[in-house]
C-alpha positions as MATLAB code, in Angstrom:
seq = 'MSANPSTVPVSISDPVNAAILAVSEDRLAGFQRDPFGAIAEQSGIAVETVLERIAAMLAAGTIRRVRQTLMSTNLARGALVAWQVPNDRLDAAFDHLFNNDPFSGHVVIRSTDAVTPGSTYRLWTTLKVPQGFSLRKHAEVLRREIGAEHFRLMPAKMVFALGVGHVRRRGLEPGARAEALAEPTNTAIVELSDLEWRVLTALKRELTPDEIVRNLWDARAAEAGVTLDEFERVARDLNARGVIGRFSTFLEHVKPTANNERVTRYNALFHWAVPKGREMDAGREVGRHYVITHAYWREGGAEFRDVNIMAVAHGMEKERVLAHKAAIDAHLRDEGIEFTYTNVFWGGRSEIKPSEITPDAFRAFCAERGIDPETMRAEGGDDEGGSI';
ca = [
      21.894  -26.578   -8.407;
      22.634  -30.210   -8.156;
      19.167  -31.710   -8.880;
      17.857  -32.193  -12.259;
      15.277  -29.388  -12.748;
      12.741  -31.853  -14.100;
      12.747  -33.729  -10.830;
      12.344  -30.734   -8.479;
       8.939  -30.510   -7.044;
       7.028  -27.524   -8.141;
       3.578  -27.942   -6.552;
       2.464  -25.411   -4.085;
       1.239  -28.238   -1.902;
       4.674  -29.661   -1.479;
       5.587  -29.006    2.155;
       9.020  -27.464    1.375;
       7.632  -25.258   -1.350;
       4.660  -24.272    0.933;
       7.143  -23.214    3.646;
       9.164  -21.128    1.212;
       6.095  -19.507   -0.294;
       4.589  -18.667    3.097;
       7.589  -16.313    3.503;
       8.454  -15.335    0.010;
       4.988  -14.064   -1.116;
       4.881  -11.089    1.246;
       7.117  -11.386    4.265;
      10.208   -9.590    2.938;
       9.539   -5.876    3.430;
      11.822   -3.234    1.913;
      15.070   -3.652   -0.016;
      16.847   -6.923    0.783;
      20.541   -7.216    0.097;
      20.219  -11.054    0.232;
      16.507  -11.868   -0.290;
      16.924  -15.573   -0.839;
      19.119  -15.838    2.268;
      16.333  -13.977    4.203;
      13.707  -16.502    2.859;
      15.969  -19.349    3.945;
      16.373  -17.885    7.359;
      12.677  -17.202    7.990;
      11.443  -20.414    6.436;
      14.041  -22.771    7.983;
      14.826  -24.134    4.556;
      18.471  -24.347    3.386;
      19.338  -21.466    0.995;
      20.494  -23.896   -1.740;
      17.018  -25.468   -1.631;
      15.377  -22.163   -1.582;
      17.214  -21.145   -4.774;
      16.495  -24.421   -6.443;
      12.847  -24.521   -5.625;
      12.007  -20.871   -6.517;
      13.886  -21.206   -9.887;
      12.037  -24.494  -10.670;
       8.607  -23.079   -9.671;
       9.289  -19.939  -11.787;
      10.307  -21.952  -14.801;
       7.285  -24.204  -14.437;
       4.830  -21.345  -14.141;
       3.842  -22.127  -10.479;
       5.328  -18.715   -9.605;
       4.206  -16.074  -11.984;
       6.993  -13.645  -11.349;
       9.751  -12.828   -8.830;
      10.580   -9.082   -8.405;
      11.356   -6.272   -6.075;
       8.132   -4.408   -5.749;
       7.872   -0.704   -5.312;
       5.392    1.517   -3.457;
       4.171    2.823   -6.763;
       1.453    4.897   -5.018;
       4.405    7.096   -3.951;
       6.144    7.201   -7.240;
       3.310    7.634   -9.740;
      -0.198    9.032   -9.746;
      -2.577    6.004   -9.486;
      -6.199    5.204   -9.284;
      -8.610    2.313   -9.381;
     -10.693    2.817  -12.486;
     -14.219    1.463  -13.076;
     -15.159    1.400  -16.699;
     -18.710    1.219  -18.135;
     -18.309   -0.637  -21.338;
     -21.060   -2.201  -23.593;
     -21.254   -5.904  -22.943;
     -20.483   -6.772  -26.538;
     -17.181   -4.796  -26.229;
     -16.163   -6.053  -22.779;
     -13.738   -8.737  -23.668;
     -12.130   -6.736  -26.427;
     -11.698   -3.807  -24.051;
     -10.143   -6.126  -21.510;
      -7.682   -7.495  -24.105;
      -6.767   -3.978  -25.227;
      -6.018   -2.629  -21.717;
      -4.036   -5.629  -20.767;
      -1.956   -5.930  -23.912;
      -1.649   -2.309  -25.132;
      -1.559   -0.081  -22.084;
       1.652   -0.503  -20.010;
       0.130    1.741  -17.349;
      -2.829   -0.503  -16.650;
      -1.860   -3.247  -14.073;
      -4.720   -5.296  -12.705;
      -7.431   -5.806  -15.342;
     -10.486   -7.549  -13.975;
     -14.090   -8.211  -15.174;
     -16.349   -8.020  -12.105;
     -19.905   -8.745  -11.320;
     -22.317   -8.485   -8.423;
     -24.795  -11.071   -7.101;
     -27.700   -8.597   -7.734;
     -28.246   -5.497   -9.777;
     -26.926   -2.637   -7.717;
     -25.625    0.862   -7.958;
     -22.467    0.601  -10.053;
     -23.054   -2.974  -11.232;
     -23.019   -1.675  -14.864;
     -19.340   -0.842  -14.373;
     -17.985   -4.320  -15.141;
     -14.501   -3.669  -16.167;
     -12.015   -2.621  -13.336;
      -8.406   -1.691  -13.688;
      -5.539   -0.127  -11.654;
      -4.000    2.749  -13.579;
      -0.736    4.683  -12.890;
       0.889    7.490  -14.930;
       4.342    8.883  -14.241;
       4.922   11.975  -12.302;
       3.781   15.190  -13.916;
       1.336   13.576  -16.276;
      -2.456   13.396  -15.939;
      -4.437   10.255  -14.989;
      -7.590   11.709  -16.360;
      -6.077   12.631  -19.724;
      -4.604    9.237  -20.069;
      -7.952    7.558  -19.062;
      -9.647    9.726  -21.733;
      -7.286    8.286  -24.379;
      -8.088    4.818  -23.239;
     -11.803    5.496  -23.125;
     -11.776    6.393  -26.839;
      -9.689    3.317  -27.680;
     -11.867    0.816  -25.885;
     -15.282    2.502  -26.524;
     -16.217    2.948  -22.881;
     -19.288    5.066  -22.203;
     -18.104    6.230  -18.752;
     -15.363    5.716  -16.256;
     -14.665    6.677  -12.659;
     -11.256    7.464  -11.302;
     -10.745    6.476   -7.652;
      -7.253    7.476   -6.390;
      -6.238    6.036   -2.984;
      -6.339    8.634   -0.254;
      -4.809    6.169    2.236;
      -3.532    2.549    2.096;
      -4.186    0.213    4.980;
      -3.091   -3.156    3.664;
      -0.975   -4.146    0.714;
       0.270   -7.740    0.314;
      -0.533  -11.165   -1.104;
       0.424  -14.202    0.967;
      -2.174  -16.575   -0.463;
      -0.401  -19.652    0.785;
      -0.160  -18.416    4.463;
      -3.847  -17.253    4.298;
      -5.204  -20.711    3.748;
      -7.334  -21.956    6.590;
      -7.916  -18.616    8.234;
     -10.917  -18.405   10.472;
     -13.447  -15.599    9.669;
     -12.717  -12.660   11.881;
      -9.111  -13.596   12.471;
      -7.173  -10.292   12.908;
      -4.073   -8.651   14.266;
      -4.060   -7.339   17.746;
      -3.002   -3.885   16.516;
      -4.831   -1.627   14.162;
      -3.388   -1.527   10.550;
      -0.946    1.218   10.050;
      -2.003    3.653    7.287;
       0.385    4.585    4.535;
      -0.065    7.936    2.688;
       0.204    8.416   -1.063;
       2.358   11.482   -1.207;
       4.567   11.527   -4.284;
       8.276   11.280   -3.849;
      10.489   12.853   -6.534;
      13.512   11.080   -7.796;
      16.792   12.004   -9.575;
      17.896   10.521  -12.877;
      20.342    8.280  -10.935;
      17.546    7.042   -8.643;
      15.230    6.303  -11.643;
      18.095    4.279  -13.198;
      18.627    2.154  -10.083;
      14.946    1.774   -9.467;
      14.327    0.726  -13.122;
      16.956   -2.057  -12.793;
      15.827   -3.023   -9.344;
      12.219   -3.613  -10.172;
      12.599   -5.712  -13.301;
      11.325   -9.317  -12.960;
      13.984  -12.034  -12.435;
      14.352  -14.831  -14.926;
      14.970  -18.390  -13.544;
      18.683  -18.174  -14.192;
      18.829  -14.924  -12.140;
      17.678  -16.745   -9.002;
      21.062  -16.580   -7.355;
      22.450  -15.186   -4.074;
      24.322  -12.159   -5.795;
      21.367  -11.214   -7.902;
      22.025   -7.404   -7.592;
      25.567   -7.563   -9.165;
      24.121   -7.808  -12.696;
      21.433   -5.216  -11.856;
      24.063   -2.677  -10.742;
      25.930   -3.117  -13.975;
      22.650   -2.685  -15.892;
      22.147    0.677  -14.044;
      25.754    1.716  -14.824;
      26.867    1.924  -11.235;
      29.053   -0.065   -8.855;
      27.344   -2.548   -6.498;
      28.069   -0.435   -3.510;
      26.443    2.656   -5.174;
      23.437    0.505   -6.240;
      22.938   -0.719   -2.735;
      23.335    2.813   -1.328;
      20.638    4.247   -3.571;
      18.384    1.313   -2.910;
      18.793    1.721    0.929;
      18.085    5.393    0.595;
      14.953    4.843   -1.546;
      13.857    2.175    1.089;
      14.236    4.884    3.768;
      12.101    7.249    1.826;
       9.344    4.712    1.635;
       9.294    3.917   -2.052;
      10.493    0.286   -1.885;
       7.773   -2.338   -1.318;
       8.526   -6.050   -0.868;
      10.711   -8.531   -2.551;
       8.057  -11.104   -3.577;
       7.298  -14.226   -5.423;
       3.874  -13.953   -7.055;
       1.485  -16.813   -7.669;
      -1.307  -16.788  -10.148;
      -4.378  -15.447   -8.317;
      -7.174  -17.343  -10.024;
      -5.958  -19.346  -12.968;
      -4.543  -22.819  -12.389;
      -0.805  -23.090  -12.109;
       1.376  -25.333  -14.290;
       0.412  -28.285  -12.116;
      -3.386  -27.443  -12.538;
      -3.424  -26.257   -8.948;
      -5.367  -23.179   -7.800;
      -4.085  -20.810   -5.223;
      -7.551  -19.225   -4.846;
     -10.843  -19.386   -6.826;
     -12.654  -16.307   -5.699;
     -11.472  -12.642   -5.751;
     -13.804  -10.325   -3.882;
     -13.745   -6.597   -3.850;
     -15.527   -5.405   -0.739;
     -17.218   -2.016   -0.588;
     -18.322   -0.086    2.584;
     -19.736    3.459    2.806;
     -18.873    4.681    6.303;
     -19.614    8.118    7.750;
     -17.438   11.001    6.639;
     -14.727   11.431    9.256;
     -14.560    7.739   10.079;
     -12.663    6.585    6.950;
      -9.343    6.333    8.853;
     -10.897    4.368   11.707;
     -12.802    1.999    9.431;
      -9.785    1.451    7.140;
      -7.477    0.538   10.069;
     -10.041   -1.936   11.403;
     -10.581   -3.588    7.978;
      -6.838   -3.688    7.301;
      -6.082   -5.603   10.453;
      -8.035   -8.648    9.259;
      -5.549  -11.253    8.003;
      -7.709  -12.317    5.100;
      -7.474   -8.845    3.507;
      -4.773   -8.467    0.835;
      -5.462   -4.849   -0.086;
      -7.435   -2.095    1.626;
      -7.768    1.567    0.742;
      -9.702    4.744    1.372;
     -11.097    5.639   -2.111;
     -14.141    7.710   -2.933;
     -16.644    5.835   -5.067;
     -19.069    8.766   -5.607;
     -22.772    8.558   -6.397;
     -22.293    5.752   -8.883;
     -21.301    3.521   -6.021;
     -23.510    5.017   -3.276;
     -20.652    7.048   -1.788;
     -18.540    4.070   -0.894;
     -15.264    5.135    0.716;
     -13.542    2.056    2.022;
     -12.515   -0.789   -0.378;
     -10.705   -4.057    0.325;
      -9.801   -7.237   -1.529;
      -9.871  -10.761   -0.199;
      -9.382  -14.191   -1.889;
     -10.557  -17.647   -1.080;
     -11.212  -21.122   -2.439;
     -14.929  -21.127   -1.429;
     -17.370  -18.362   -2.077;
     -19.271  -19.029    1.202;
     -16.011  -18.828    3.064;
     -15.153  -15.485    1.554;
     -18.678  -14.169    2.497;
     -18.157  -15.470    5.960;
     -14.959  -13.375    6.249;
     -16.929  -10.349    4.950;
     -19.682  -10.952    7.488;
     -17.103  -11.054   10.327;
     -15.577   -7.736    9.270;
     -19.034   -6.198    9.001;
     -19.792   -7.342   12.530;
     -16.460   -6.077   13.841;
     -17.000   -2.645   12.346;
     -20.354   -2.391   14.067;
     -18.826   -3.626   17.339;
     -16.390   -0.817   17.015;
     -19.157    1.696   16.623;
     -18.518    2.144   12.880;
     -21.803    1.842   10.948;
     -22.064    1.845    7.247;
     -24.923    2.916    5.135;
     -24.090    0.546    2.200;
     -21.938   -2.422    1.421;
     -21.417   -4.733   -1.525;
     -19.217   -7.415   -3.033;
     -17.812   -7.104   -6.624;
     -16.734  -10.610   -7.648;
     -13.704  -10.989   -9.897;
     -14.058  -13.077  -13.013;
     -11.637  -12.918  -15.903;
      -8.494  -11.321  -14.670;
      -4.875  -10.601  -15.625;
      -2.160   -8.835  -13.689;
       1.098   -7.109  -14.811;
       3.334   -4.626  -13.145;
       2.285   -1.103  -14.136;
       5.007    0.895  -15.922;
       5.875    4.168  -14.092;
       8.800    5.729  -15.936;
       8.472    8.938  -17.810;
      10.335    7.503  -20.842;
       7.726    4.779  -21.144;
       4.884    7.332  -21.155;
       6.579    9.442  -23.822;
       7.030    6.315  -25.976;
       3.267    5.447  -25.439;
       2.271    8.970  -26.624;
       4.667    8.791  -29.594;
       3.094    5.549  -30.767;
      -0.328    7.419  -30.956;
       0.951   10.665  -32.338;
       0.222   12.452  -29.086;
       2.449   15.258  -27.869;
       3.309   14.209  -24.450;
       3.311   17.886  -23.202;
      -0.384   17.945  -23.809;
      -0.778   15.118  -21.360;
       0.632   17.120  -18.515;
      -1.451   17.206  -15.224;
      -3.421   20.369  -14.551;
      -5.241   21.390  -11.348;
      -7.733   18.926  -10.222;
      -6.844   16.372  -12.986;
      -6.123   13.543  -10.510;
      -8.574   14.112   -7.673;
     -10.919   11.422   -9.022;
     -14.452   11.602  -10.279;
     -16.459   10.360  -13.282;
     -16.551   10.938  -16.888;
];
């Protein structure tokens, strides 16, 4: 890189950076042999500039992380978890799950505009455990550690949207949506060999600024103990089996970046209770709206008035986010999909980290607590969801 790093623009509002981020956030699906070359091609920015800008933004904190993501719903048992925690323990519980549980990814304190069913569940997390182990048993360990009164596990039955792309979503009109319905993705677990886990572990680790280079996989192949050709062969095979997500640059969702800029201010979790049998139809209609970053079929149960479709949207103004929600509500009704209940859970304090999914990491977690990992094995019905 020829430029002095201190003089390289790192603002998300810089037009070159914005063009790069509009691609790099969520436009590179699957395993990419040359991800930075692909970003250059799609953005129209020279690859040398792409490398320079992404490295500078990562070093400055504008970009939170750069990594190859995985379709972890197909690699580990996962669920959205709503925790009922006494208010005086809420922040401590948040800190504990973020800092001490490698298997909790998103950790968010949420609130509603009015007291509603489920509004006492303030702490929300995503939780994953490696194949063969029990979500429910792991959540029970966490419940005791954070002093939660109750929790509800809500595994995804189907995924309809999964991406970020905050930069390219700016300025969307409420109701803007794709011509085609969202394609559903199932959550069936894919079993991997020891070699595949080795490659996957090296593939998914975050990049440091000095790893923002064209031949980034050379060092990762050496880390996995295989040749570059073998590394790429395994990665392509895993991609074909549907376990590779996107190569992505992640911006901070809510907190200001290093330049005191915000990508978004409001993080909204939308809930709808649609008639049984219409979950797929509703999810595909919700997921086609461009503002939606995540959309799932999950069962909220009686605590959440039988909600079964959940989606996440972000925005700079609360009224604008609500306008997007109103447009989706109207579209569902226009398509003949009524709902008996809907709500918005607003995100407040939040932190995000990649969830660990390797069996070795889970065994280490158990060893730190004096737990025999064999007692944490999944049994029939453990991961089907429900409340405790």
